[in-house]
C-alpha positions as a printed Julia matrix, in Angstrom:
338×3 Matrix{Float64}:
 -23.81  -54.81   -7.05
 -21.96  -57.44   -5.01
 -20.94  -56.73   -1.43
 -17.22  -56.6    -2.36
 -17.83  -54.2    -5.28
 -19.99  -52.0    -3.08
 -17.27  -51.92   -0.43
 -14.65  -50.98   -3.03
 -16.94  -48.26   -4.43
 -17.61  -46.79   -0.98
 -13.9   -46.83   -0.15
 -13.0   -45.11   -3.43
 -15.76  -42.51   -2.97
 -14.67  -41.79    0.59
 -11.03  -41.41   -0.54
 -12.04  -39.07   -3.35
 -14.15  -36.92   -1.02
 -11.28  -36.81    1.47
  -8.87  -35.62   -1.22
 -11.35  -33.0    -2.5
 -12.04  -31.84    1.05
  -8.31  -31.51    1.75
  -7.78  -29.49   -1.42
 -10.7   -27.19   -0.62
  -9.39  -26.66    2.9
  -5.89  -25.84    1.64
  -7.34  -23.34   -0.85
  -9.51  -21.76    1.85
  -6.55  -21.64    4.21
  -4.46  -19.97    1.51
  -7.01  -17.46    0.24
  -9.87  -17.09    2.73
  -9.03  -17.92    6.34
  -7.52  -15.02    8.27
  -4.09  -15.63    9.81
  -3.26  -12.79   12.19
   0.45  -12.66   13.0
   0.7    -9.26   14.71
  -1.95   -6.88   16.02
  -0.97   -3.24   15.59
  -2.53   -0.27   17.37
  -1.78    3.42   17.24
  -1.18    3.41   20.96
   1.18    0.44   20.97
   2.96   -0.15   17.67
   4.26   -3.68   17.3
   7.97   -3.84   18.01
   7.99   -7.62   18.22
   7.23   -8.23   14.56
   8.02  -11.52   12.87
  11.6   -10.63   11.97
  12.62  -10.2    15.58
  13.95   -6.72   14.81
  12.9    -4.26   17.48
  12.13   -0.61   17.05
  11.61    1.85   19.85
  10.35    5.37   20.2
  12.7     8.16   21.17
  12.6     8.25   24.96
  15.34   10.8    25.49
  12.83   13.4    26.71
  10.5    12.49   29.56
   6.9    13.67   29.54
   5.91   16.48   31.86
   3.99   14.04   34.08
   7.29   12.18   34.74
   9.15   15.34   35.74
   9.21   17.04   39.08
   6.76   19.98   39.38
   9.58   22.51   39.12
  11.1    20.78   36.12
   7.74   20.5    34.41
   7.09   24.17   34.98
  10.52   25.07   33.62
   9.98   22.99   30.48
   6.62   24.59   29.87
   8.14   28.05   30.26
  10.78   27.19   27.66
   8.25   26.29   24.97
   7.99   29.3    22.64
   4.57   30.72   22.03
   3.16   30.03   18.57
   0.33   31.47   16.6
  -2.84   29.46   16.38
  -2.83   26.9    13.58
  -4.59   28.02   10.45
  -7.75   26.03    9.7
  -7.62   23.56    6.83
  -9.12   24.65    3.52
 -10.6    22.0     1.26
 -13.1    21.28   -1.48
 -14.01   18.19   -3.5
 -10.61   18.02   -5.19
  -8.09   19.79   -2.96
  -6.91   20.18    0.62
  -4.45   22.52    2.31
  -3.3    23.02    5.87
   0.03   23.96    7.46
   1.52   20.53    6.75
  -0.21   19.24    3.64
  -0.97   20.66    0.19
  -2.94   18.24   -1.98
  -4.8    18.53   -5.27
  -6.48   15.85   -7.37
  -7.11   16.02  -11.11
  -9.31   13.68  -13.12
  -7.98   13.16  -16.65
  -9.67   11.46  -19.58
  -7.93   10.73  -22.88
  -8.85    8.88  -26.07
 -12.32    7.96  -27.22
 -14.58    4.95  -27.63
 -12.94    1.66  -26.68
  -9.6     3.48  -26.32
 -10.8     5.88  -23.61
  -8.6     6.05  -20.5
  -9.68    7.72  -17.26
  -7.22    8.29  -14.46
  -6.74   10.38  -11.32
  -3.56   12.2   -10.31
  -3.02   13.43   -6.75
  -0.18   15.95   -6.4
   0.93   16.07   -2.75
   3.46   18.32   -1.05
   4.23   17.74    2.65
   6.12   19.79    5.2
   7.69   16.52    6.4
   7.28   12.84    5.69
   5.51   12.06    8.97
   2.2    12.96    7.3
   2.64   10.05    4.85
   1.59    6.91    6.69
   0.49    3.33    6.19
  -2.15    1.17    7.81
  -3.14   -2.5     7.83
  -6.66   -3.82    7.39
  -8.22   -4.41   10.81
  -5.0    -3.06   12.38
  -3.51   -6.54   11.95
  -0.57   -7.98   10.02
  -1.02  -11.43    8.5
  -2.62  -13.36    5.65
  -6.11  -12.9     4.16
  -6.92   -9.93    6.4
  -8.77   -7.44    4.23
 -10.97   -4.35    4.38
 -11.99   -1.8     1.77
  -9.55    1.06    1.28
 -12.23    3.54    2.35
 -12.92    1.59    5.56
  -9.26    1.53    6.59
  -8.85    5.19    5.64
 -11.88    6.44    7.53
 -10.75    4.5    10.59
  -7.5     6.49   10.52
  -9.2     9.85    9.83
  -7.23   10.0     6.6
  -7.49   13.0     4.3
  -6.35   10.91    1.36
  -5.52    7.26    0.7
  -4.72    4.73   -1.99
  -4.52    0.96   -1.78
  -1.07   -0.44   -0.99
   0.83   -3.52   -2.17
  -1.56   -6.21   -0.91
   1.3    -7.79    1.05
  -1.17  -10.37    2.46
  -1.47  -12.16   -0.87
   2.14  -13.33   -0.58
   4.29  -14.86    2.12
   7.53  -13.23    0.93
   8.92   -9.76    0.38
  10.33   -7.16    2.76
   7.53   -5.46    4.68
   8.48   -2.48    6.85
   5.66   -0.25    7.96
   5.89    2.87   10.08
   9.43    1.89   11.09
   8.68   -1.7    12.12
   9.96   -4.75   10.22
   7.14   -7.27    9.85
   8.5    -9.61    7.19
  12.02  -10.18    5.91
  11.9   -12.55    2.93
  13.69  -10.76    0.04
  12.16  -11.68   -3.32
  11.79   -8.81   -5.82
  12.3    -5.18   -6.75
  10.7    -2.96   -4.14
  10.18    0.62   -2.99
  11.47    2.3     0.17
  10.27    5.53    1.79
  12.74    7.28    4.06
  12.34    9.7     6.95
  13.69   12.57    4.85
  10.73   12.17    2.49
  12.66   10.52   -0.33
  11.56    7.43   -2.26
  14.05    4.88   -3.54
  13.44    1.83   -5.71
  15.73   -1.08   -4.87
  16.25   -4.84   -5.12
  15.3    -6.65   -1.91
  18.01   -9.24   -2.45
  20.71   -6.61   -2.77
  19.92   -4.34    0.2
  19.28   -5.8     3.66
  16.48   -4.73    5.94
  19.06   -3.88    8.58
  20.76   -1.49    6.19
  17.42    0.06    5.23
  16.48    0.67    8.86
  19.9     2.12    9.64
  19.41    4.52    6.74
  16.1     5.76    8.14
  13.54    3.78    6.14
   9.98    4.2     7.37
   8.03    2.05    4.9
   8.72   -0.49    2.17
   6.39   -1.87   -0.49
   6.83   -5.19   -2.25
   4.82   -5.52   -5.47
   6.26   -3.89   -8.59
   7.6    -3.49  -11.06
   9.75   -0.38  -10.84
   8.36    2.14  -13.34
  10.87    4.99  -13.15
  14.34    5.02  -11.6
  16.67    8.05  -11.58
  14.26    9.76  -13.96
  14.45    7.0   -16.56
  11.52    4.78  -17.56
  12.19    1.1   -16.88
  12.78   -1.14  -19.89
  11.3    -4.52  -20.8
   8.07   -3.83  -18.94
   6.24   -5.96  -21.48
   8.21   -8.95  -20.16
   7.19   -8.47  -16.51
   5.21  -11.31  -14.93
   3.38  -11.52  -11.65
   3.86  -14.53   -9.44
   0.75  -16.55   -8.61
   0.07  -20.05   -7.33
  -0.93  -21.06  -10.84
   2.15  -19.88  -12.74
   3.36  -16.52  -13.96
   1.3   -14.34  -16.25
   2.02  -11.06  -17.97
   0.63   -7.88  -16.43
   1.6    -5.61  -19.32
  -1.89   -5.52  -20.83
  -4.22   -2.58  -20.14
  -5.55   -2.83  -16.57
  -6.61   -0.64  -13.67
  -3.43    0.63  -11.98
  -2.23    2.19   -8.74
   1.21    3.77   -8.41
   3.27    6.22   -6.39
   6.03    8.52   -7.6
   8.37   11.14   -6.18
   9.09   14.45   -7.86
  11.34   15.56   -4.99
  11.57   14.58   -1.31
   8.15   15.2     0.29
   6.64   15.97   -3.13
   4.73   12.98   -4.46
   2.33   12.0    -7.21
  -0.19    9.22   -6.66
  -1.95    7.85   -9.73
  -4.98    5.56   -9.93
  -6.17    4.41  -13.35
  -9.66    3.01  -13.82
 -10.23    0.17  -16.25
 -12.35   -2.71  -17.51
 -15.18   -0.35  -18.38
 -15.67    0.07  -22.14
 -16.23    3.68  -23.19
 -15.14    4.98  -19.76
 -11.68    3.54  -19.27
  -9.77    0.58  -20.68
  -6.93    0.91  -18.17
  -3.23    1.4   -18.93
  -0.38   -0.86  -19.94
   2.72   -0.83  -17.74
   4.61    1.08  -20.43
   1.87    3.73  -20.58
   1.79    3.92  -16.79
   5.56    4.4   -16.54
   5.55    7.04  -19.28
   2.82    8.94  -17.44
   4.87    9.12  -14.24
   7.87   10.4   -16.17
   5.64   13.0   -17.86
   4.42   14.1   -14.42
   8.03   14.72  -13.38
   8.61   11.69  -11.18
  12.26   10.71  -10.69
  11.22    7.47   -8.94
   7.94    5.6    -9.46
   6.61    2.21   -8.48
   3.65    0.05   -9.43
   1.42   -1.04   -6.55
  -1.42   -3.56   -6.48
  -3.89   -2.87   -9.3
  -6.87   -4.46  -10.96
  -9.93   -4.5    -8.74
  -7.87   -3.17   -5.82
  -7.12    0.19   -7.44
  -8.8     2.8    -5.26
  -8.32    6.49   -4.47
 -10.02    7.94   -1.4
 -10.31   11.62   -0.55
 -12.19   13.48    2.19
 -14.68   10.74    2.95
 -15.37    9.42   -0.54
 -13.91    7.16   -3.2
 -13.13    9.4    -6.18
 -12.5     6.74   -8.85
 -14.58    3.76  -10.0
 -12.99    0.57   -8.64
 -13.42   -2.53  -10.83
 -15.12   -0.31  -13.4
 -18.32   -0.54  -11.36
 -17.66    1.72   -8.4
 -17.35   -1.36   -6.17
 -14.36   -1.59   -3.85
 -12.42   -4.8    -3.32
 -10.95   -5.59    0.06
  -7.19   -5.02    0.43
  -4.62   -5.74    3.09
  -3.16   -2.26    3.47
  -3.26    1.39    2.43
  -0.95    4.39    2.05
  -2.55    7.53    3.43
  -2.1    11.18    4.3
  -3.01   12.15    7.83
  -4.09   15.63    8.86
């Protein structure tokens, strides 16, 4: 090989490697490298989230340590005496205390390659404050993941399911525990309000400011809407999920996770296993929506599914994620606190 040809070859090889390296870095940056935008702790919830919208705790009543001794004594005297809280009662499939009543049922239908196995958690709360959300590693951002069970156990959760995997996207309206973290309207979403009600809505038709003024506590941006005003959504077989490599249908049978409301503070959480022949093939979106209607849900919403679909209860994962009992890391969970 002549010196000029060798030089051209080396230059071309170096350029090719540079291009490949750049592509690999961009892919790693998009899918692998953690990008923490906000760190959230139980002691100091983030009020300076990316939207710039601030939330604050109710400070109308000072703590007893901030009062004068006489005032503190007076306030303590005014607190009515209450009976001791009743201890929680639980077993492998149910839990009950003064604020939470929860029962889980495992259901299996069909046979052979058409077998479907799913889990339904029926939850009744005294008030919506027991229904909470949490981020992986207590951080909001991209590519920050932990197993559902890890996040749940870190919050002493009684019960948890995976959330909407907000970290996969850079759009959507993300409000968690009253704080607005992202305000990029893009799709149909789900809102949970302080009165315990769930409402499906279009992010581009209802502003985050309006949601917060109306008492929203959490929003989820995945979809699609399964049930609205008691009616099953139509054209679910036409729904596509946005990815970097083009849209693809998600109607086919897959593992699923969803949340529905029967009445304010009365919810049904459903996790469907799949991709395991003879155990569970998963559900189509139409089957999933019909199930929520059958369970009595007036509103229901599809959350992240596939390998993410996980139900956690009292220290264990009750379903079989990915059809193998192997959890996949997720960016967030919805959970019930004691």
